[in-house]
C-alpha positions, 0 to 999 in steps of 0.5 A: 450075111454081111455082103459088101458090093464093090464096083462102079457108082455113076450117073447114067445118061440114057438116050433112045434112038428110034431105029436099029443100030444094025441098019446103020452098019456096013458089013464091009466097013466095020473097021472104020465106023463113023456114025452119029445117032440123032436121039429122041430122048435123054434121061439122067438117072442114078446108076453104076453097077455096085450102086444099082445092085446095093439099091436092089438088095436094100429094096428087098430088105437087106443092108448091103455095104456099098464100096466104091469111089465117088466125087464130092458131087455124091451128097444127094446120091448118098442121101438117096441110097441111105434113105433106101437102106444102103450102107454108104459109110465105106464109100471113098470120096475123091478130092479132085474127081467127079463121080463117074458117068455112063452114057448109053444109047438104046435102039428100038430092039434094045441093043445098046452102045455105051461109053463110060467116063471113069472119073473118081472111080479110078480111086477105087484101087485105093480102097482096102477091104479090111477096114470095111470088114472091121467096121461091120464085124466081118464079111461073109461075101464080097461081090466084085462088080465092074469097077476100076480094073486095078480095084477089081484085081486088088479086091479079089486078091485081098479076098483070097488072102483073107479067106473071104468068099467072093463073087465075080461079075466082070461084065462091062470090063471084059472088053478092056481087061487082059486075058490073064487078069480075067483068069485071076478074077474068075479063079476061085469065085464062089459065084460067077455072073455073066449074060450068055454073050459074056459067058462065051467071051469069058471062055474065049479070053480065059482059054478055059472051057465051060467044064474047066470054069465050073471046076474053078468056081462054086456056082456059075450063073448065066442070064439069058434075057427074055429066056430067064437064067441058068445056074450051073455047078460042077457035077450037078444038072443045070437049073433052068430058071424061067423068066418073070413076065413083064408088064412092059419094056422101057429100057434094059439099063440096069436089068443085069444089076437088078438080077444080081441084087435079087439073086444075092438077096436069096443067097443071103437068106440061105434060099435054094439056088432056084429061088435065088434065080427067081428072085433075080428074074423078078427084080430084073423085070421091075427095072426093065419096066422103068427107065433107069436102074433105080427108078422102080419101087418094090412093094411087099404085097405086089412083089410077092403076088407077082412072084407067086403068079410067076413061080407058084404059091409054094415058091411065094410062101417060101420067100415071103418069110424073108422079103421085106420090101421098102414099100408096103 
């Protein structure tokens, strides 16, 4: 499948707070919060939802097309992505803005408080998908991941007009976008991704029940953190996907992006939805074990061994015919 991944491309500034955010909040004064957290650590990493997802797909052996807007400071980042197999030829370069910045503080319970500076990402609304499709001979699926809100709406509308299947991943932009715009992003999606908290928020903002959303999308995928994931389709029983055991927890930033990378890789290979979810969970586990959304390495032998240990030898044999990790 020819998959375009649209969304944010950013630099992550990741900080660690050695305490609990909850302990610093006064329930009766949440309407006037004024807090400063003294952090112990700062890590600067490559990030952005679309870049993280495309990186993960490339590490599994695909050639995803990254579509987003960056600044002139993107040269080193571009080299990194292309070296790992990401097609960056459709990335828009701003003449005036810097690449977006994500600033995130994580507490000891892996709760996060974050801010996002848009920068060049605002110019993603200028990107037309047809030239991307023409360049690579067509598009089979477009992922609409968190991005400039106008860009998300434009890409979704163009997919509908041109008959290109799209996957909706609103996540971080749920807090900002209007209810009507969220309905536009969800309606008609071949796949709808969210975590369990975002699932409820989508239902609240759209005014649609879970059943009504399932009537409007092909597949609804909900990640459940340490409980794995659940995959739903209208009229079908839910598919519960067990988590992949981790060897440690470093930082949750980018875990959801990695899940999408693994899941969409399975979709591209035509694997059953359960296998797609399993690929998503194991890829996400690799990110959880590192600080940063692109600091992990997927080794062919090790990945398949971990997949078999988590989901059985038969499952590992089924995906082994497709997975082509960047490292041996």
